[in-house]
C-alpha positions as CSV (number, residue, x, y, z in Angstrom):
1,M,-196.5,-30.8,-29.7
2,L,-199.3,-31.5,-32.2
3,Y,-198.3,-35.1,-32.3
4,F,-198.3,-35.2,-28.5
5,F,-201.7,-33.6,-28.5
6,Q,-203.0,-36.3,-30.9
7,Q,-201.8,-39.0,-28.6
8,V,-203.6,-37.3,-25.7
9,L,-206.8,-37.2,-27.8
10,N,-206.4,-40.9,-28.6
11,G,-206.0,-41.6,-24.9
12,L,-209.3,-39.9,-24.1
13,H,-211.2,-42.5,-26.0
14,S,-209.4,-45.6,-24.8
15,G,-209.4,-44.1,-21.3
16,A,-213.2,-43.6,-21.5
17,L,-213.8,-47.3,-22.2
18,Y,-211.5,-48.3,-19.4
19,A,-213.2,-45.9,-17.0
20,L,-216.7,-47.2,-17.7
21,L,-215.5,-50.8,-17.3
22,A,-213.7,-49.9,-14.0
23,F,-216.8,-48.2,-12.7
24,G,-218.9,-51.3,-13.3
25,Y,-216.3,-53.7,-12.0
26,V,-216.0,-51.8,-8.7
27,L,-219.7,-51.8,-8.3
28,I,-219.6,-55.6,-8.1
29,N,-216.3,-56.2,-6.4
30,G,-216.9,-53.6,-3.8
31,I,-219.5,-55.9,-2.3
32,L,-218.2,-59.3,-3.6
33,H,-214.6,-58.8,-2.5
34,R,-213.6,-61.6,-4.8
35,T,-211.7,-61.6,-8.2
36,N,-214.2,-61.7,-11.0
37,L,-212.6,-62.9,-14.2
38,A,-215.9,-63.0,-16.1
39,Y,-216.4,-59.2,-16.2
40,G,-214.1,-58.7,-19.3
41,A,-215.8,-61.6,-21.0
42,L,-219.2,-60.0,-20.4
43,F,-217.8,-56.9,-22.1
44,A,-216.6,-58.8,-25.2
45,F,-219.7,-61.0,-25.3
46,S,-222.0,-57.9,-25.3
47,G,-220.0,-56.4,-28.2
48,Q,-220.1,-59.7,-30.1
49,A,-223.9,-60.0,-29.4
50,M,-224.4,-56.5,-30.8
51,I,-222.4,-57.2,-34.0
52,L,-224.2,-60.5,-34.6
53,S,-227.6,-59.0,-34.0
54,V,-226.8,-56.1,-36.4
55,A,-225.8,-58.7,-39.1
56,F,-228.9,-60.7,-38.5
57,G,-231.2,-57.7,-38.6
58,Y,-229.6,-56.3,-41.8
59,Q,-229.1,-59.5,-43.7
60,V,-232.0,-61.6,-42.6
61,L,-234.7,-59.2,-41.4
62,W,-233.9,-56.7,-44.1
63,L,-233.9,-53.8,-41.7
64,T,-232.1,-50.5,-42.4
65,L,-228.6,-50.1,-41.0
66,L,-229.8,-47.6,-38.3
67,V,-232.6,-49.9,-37.2
68,S,-230.2,-52.9,-37.2
69,V,-227.8,-51.0,-35.0
70,L,-230.6,-50.1,-32.5
71,F,-231.7,-53.8,-32.6
72,G,-228.1,-54.8,-31.8
73,V,-227.8,-52.4,-28.9
74,V,-231.0,-53.7,-27.3
75,A,-229.9,-57.3,-27.8
76,A,-226.5,-56.5,-26.1
77,F,-228.2,-55.0,-23.1
78,L,-230.7,-57.9,-22.8
79,Y,-227.9,-60.4,-23.0
80,A,-225.9,-58.5,-20.4
81,A,-229.0,-58.4,-18.1
82,L,-229.6,-62.1,-18.5
83,I,-225.9,-63.0,-17.8
84,S,-225.7,-60.7,-14.8
85,H,-228.9,-62.2,-13.4
86,V,-227.5,-65.8,-13.8
87,L,-224.1,-64.7,-12.3
88,S,-225.6,-63.0,-9.3
89,R,-228.1,-65.8,-8.3
90,S,-226.3,-68.9,-9.5
91,V,-222.6,-68.1,-9.0
92,F,-221.8,-65.2,-6.8
93,E,-224.4,-65.6,-4.1
94,P,-223.7,-69.4,-3.5
95,L,-219.9,-68.9,-3.5
96,A,-219.6,-65.5,-1.8
97,D,-218.9,-67.1,1.7
98,R,-216.5,-69.8,0.4
99,S,-212.8,-69.7,-0.5
100,P,-211.9,-66.8,-2.9
101,N,-210.4,-69.4,-5.2
102,A,-213.8,-70.9,-5.8
103,I,-215.1,-67.7,-7.5
104,V,-211.8,-67.2,-9.4
105,V,-212.0,-70.7,-10.9
106,T,-215.7,-70.4,-11.6
107,T,-215.5,-67.0,-13.3
108,L,-212.5,-68.3,-15.3
109,G,-214.8,-71.1,-16.6
110,I,-217.5,-68.6,-17.4
111,L,-215.0,-66.5,-19.3
112,I,-214.1,-69.5,-21.4
113,V,-217.8,-70.4,-22.0
114,L,-218.8,-66.9,-23.1
115,S,-215.7,-66.6,-25.4
116,E,-216.4,-69.9,-27.0
117,A,-220.2,-69.2,-27.3
118,S,-219.5,-66.0,-29.2
119,R,-216.9,-67.7,-31.3
120,I,-219.3,-70.6,-32.2
121,A,-222.1,-68.2,-32.9
122,A,-220.0,-66.3,-35.3
123,D,-218.7,-69.5,-36.9
124,T,-215.1,-68.5,-36.0
125,H,-215.4,-65.6,-38.4
126,D,-214.8,-62.0,-37.6
127,L,-217.8,-59.9,-38.6
128,W,-217.2,-56.2,-39.1
129,L,-219.5,-53.3,-38.9
130,P,-219.1,-50.6,-41.5
131,P,-217.4,-47.3,-40.4
132,M,-219.9,-45.2,-38.6
133,L,-219.7,-41.5,-37.8
134,A,-216.1,-41.5,-39.0
135,Q,-216.0,-37.8,-40.0
136,P,-212.8,-36.3,-38.5
137,I,-213.1,-33.3,-36.1
138,V,-210.0,-31.1,-36.2
139,F,-208.9,-29.8,-32.8
140,A,-205.6,-28.3,-33.9
141,E,-203.5,-28.1,-37.0
142,G,-200.2,-26.8,-38.2
143,A,-197.3,-27.6,-40.6
144,G,-199.5,-30.0,-42.5
145,F,-200.4,-32.0,-39.4
146,K,-203.9,-32.2,-37.9
147,A,-204.9,-33.4,-34.4
148,T,-208.3,-35.0,-34.8
149,L,-210.9,-37.3,-33.4
150,T,-213.7,-38.9,-35.3
151,L,-217.3,-38.1,-34.5
152,I,-217.9,-41.5,-33.0
153,Q,-214.9,-41.0,-30.6
154,V,-216.2,-37.7,-29.4
155,L,-219.7,-39.2,-28.9
156,D,-218.3,-42.2,-27.0
157,C,-216.3,-39.9,-24.7
158,A,-219.4,-37.7,-24.1
159,V,-221.6,-40.7,-23.3
160,V,-219.0,-42.1,-20.8
161,L,-218.5,-38.7,-19.2
162,A,-222.3,-38.2,-18.9
163,A,-222.9,-41.8,-17.6
164,V,-220.1,-41.7,-15.0
165,A,-221.1,-38.2,-13.8
166,L,-224.7,-39.1,-13.5
167,A,-224.0,-42.4,-11.8
168,T,-221.5,-40.7,-9.4
169,S,-224.1,-38.1,-8.5
170,A,-226.8,-40.6,-7.9
171,F,-224.4,-42.9,-6.1
172,A,-223.5,-40.1,-3.7
173,R,-227.1,-39.0,-3.0
174,S,-229.3,-42.0,-3.4
175,S,-230.4,-44.5,-0.9
176,F,-228.8,-47.3,-3.1
177,G,-225.4,-45.6,-2.8
178,R,-225.7,-45.5,1.0
179,R,-226.8,-49.1,1.2
180,W,-224.0,-50.1,-1.2
181,R,-221.4,-48.4,0.9
182,A,-222.8,-50.1,4.1
183,V,-222.8,-53.5,2.5
184,S,-219.3,-53.0,1.1
185,D,-218.0,-52.0,4.5
186,D,-219.7,-54.7,6.6
187,P,-222.6,-56.8,5.1
188,R,-223.5,-58.4,8.4
189,A,-223.8,-55.1,10.2
190,A,-225.8,-53.7,7.3
191,A,-228.2,-56.7,7.5
192,L,-228.7,-56.1,11.2
193,C,-229.6,-52.5,10.4
194,G,-232.3,-53.7,8.0
195,V,-230.5,-53.4,4.7
196,D,-231.5,-56.0,2.1
197,V,-228.0,-57.2,1.4
198,R,-229.0,-59.7,-1.3
199,G,-231.1,-57.0,-3.1
200,V,-228.2,-54.5,-3.0
201,F,-225.8,-57.1,-4.4
202,R,-228.2,-58.1,-7.2
203,H,-228.7,-54.5,-8.2
204,A,-225.0,-53.9,-8.1
205,V,-224.3,-56.9,-10.4
206,L,-227.0,-55.7,-12.8
207,L,-225.6,-52.2,-13.0
208,G,-222.1,-53.4,-13.4
209,G,-223.3,-55.6,-16.3
210,F,-225.0,-52.6,-18.0
211,C,-221.6,-50.8,-17.7
212,A,-219.9,-53.7,-19.5
213,A,-222.6,-53.8,-22.1
214,L,-222.4,-50.1,-22.8
215,A,-218.6,-50.3,-23.1
216,G,-219.0,-53.3,-25.5
217,V,-221.5,-51.5,-27.7
218,M,-219.2,-48.4,-27.9
219,A,-216.1,-50.5,-28.7
220,S,-218.0,-52.3,-31.4
221,L,-219.3,-49.1,-33.0
222,Y,-215.8,-47.6,-33.0
223,Y,-213.6,-50.5,-33.9
224,G,-216.2,-52.3,-35.9
225,N,-215.3,-55.6,-34.2
226,V,-214.6,-57.0,-30.7
227,S,-212.6,-60.2,-30.9
228,F,-213.4,-63.4,-29.0
229,G,-210.3,-63.2,-26.8
230,S,-210.4,-59.5,-26.0
231,G,-212.5,-60.2,-22.9
232,L,-209.5,-61.7,-21.1
233,V,-207.2,-58.8,-22.0
234,Y,-209.6,-56.1,-21.0
235,G,-210.6,-58.0,-17.9
236,L,-207.1,-58.4,-16.6
237,K,-206.3,-54.7,-17.2
238,I,-209.4,-53.6,-15.3
239,L,-208.6,-56.1,-12.6
240,F,-205.1,-54.7,-12.0
241,V,-206.2,-51.0,-12.3
242,T,-209.0,-51.4,-9.8
243,A,-206.7,-53.4,-7.5
244,V,-204.2,-50.5,-7.4
245,G,-206.9,-47.9,-6.7
246,G,-209.1,-50.0,-4.4
247,Y,-212.6,-51.2,-4.5
248,L,-214.3,-48.7,-2.3
249,S,-215.0,-45.9,-4.8
250,P,-216.3,-46.5,-8.3
251,P,-215.6,-42.9,-9.4
252,R,-212.0,-43.1,-8.2
253,A,-211.5,-46.4,-10.0
254,A,-213.0,-44.8,-13.2
255,L,-210.5,-41.9,-12.9
256,G,-207.6,-44.2,-12.4
257,A,-208.6,-46.4,-15.4
258,A,-208.9,-43.2,-17.6
259,A,-205.3,-42.3,-16.6
260,F,-204.2,-45.8,-17.5
261,G,-205.8,-45.5,-20.9
262,M,-204.0,-42.2,-21.4
263,A,-200.7,-43.8,-20.5
264,E,-201.3,-46.6,-23.0
265,S,-201.9,-44.1,-25.7
266,L,-198.7,-42.2,-25.0
267,W,-196.7,-45.4,-24.9
268,A,-198.1,-46.4,-28.3
269,G,-197.2,-43.0,-29.7
270,Y,-193.5,-43.0,-28.6
271,F,-192.4,-46.6,-27.9
272,P,-192.7,-50.0,-29.7
273,I,-196.3,-50.9,-29.5
274,E,-195.6,-54.6,-29.4
275,W,-194.2,-54.1,-25.9
276,R,-197.0,-51.9,-24.7
277,D,-199.1,-54.5,-22.8
278,A,-196.0,-56.1,-21.2
279,W,-194.7,-52.8,-19.8
280,M,-198.1,-51.6,-18.7
281,Y,-198.8,-54.9,-16.9
282,L,-195.4,-54.6,-15.3
283,F,-196.1,-51.0,-14.2
284,L,-199.5,-52.1,-12.7
285,V,-197.9,-55.0,-10.8
286,A,-195.2,-52.7,-9.4
287,M,-197.9,-50.1,-8.3
288,L,-199.9,-52.9,-6.7
289,I,-196.9,-54.1,-4.7
290,L,-196.0,-50.6,-3.6
291,I,-199.5,-49.5,-2.7
292,G,-200.3,-52.8,-1.2
293,A,-197.3,-52.5,1.1
294,G,-198.4,-49.0,2.1
295,R,-201.9,-50.2,2.9
296,D,-200.5,-53.1,5.0
297,T,-198.2,-50.7,6.9
298,S,-201.1,-48.3,7.7
299,K,-203.2,-51.2,8.9
300,V,-200.5,-52.4,11.3
301,V,-200.0,-48.9,12.6
């Protein structure tokens, strides 16, 4: 039972990262209604930008490690804001009314550009941050086994919980949340009612980009590195998770992504880890087919 409890604790952290990414992804796709393959790349690029900025601040500017980390966090959010601004105005808005394949192909190209840009900036070397806040916190112990989380894992989970809870509350009560739901449901009707559809969409893309940046920062601080190709892996997982749960509720998407992270952790604890991604993708595809069929049937009725 302690081993099972340890896997559950591990799943809390990975689920927190997935939840934050899913929340931001649905903010964008709830209005765009198009597959966005660049979102995972934004997550990985923000993590890489933070790591490179920390290395630059520490080795070149001779800043202390804490100040270098703060410098890296600010740089990650600035890059995320810049990329979100470019995506919103130069990619999503011009292609929103065209074939869905146009945005899929374009965001795939952006994914490749961001991955290669981070690889070239790092000179194809993996830079690693030193372990931070790695002190273990014991939640249960017995028979020589301890179920623990590190301090950075606990802080990451607390930050995600606070961020998603505050965003959910604001989303339910604010005028932006009402306008977002109106635009997601019917942008033309919302425009006829005086809603600034373009402004809502730009704000949604920016907020989604900040969610990706925060997830990238937390992943970098915990793992010490975010590889160049991890953006595609995370992006596909979030794409399938949100497709299963739907794009109409960011909190529900975050909850489903957290459950997916928990399932991944349990699989890694009890089954061969090299088959984890294959079986998890197969499970998501099966769920998408079954739930999609149920949605189609309800629409016909």
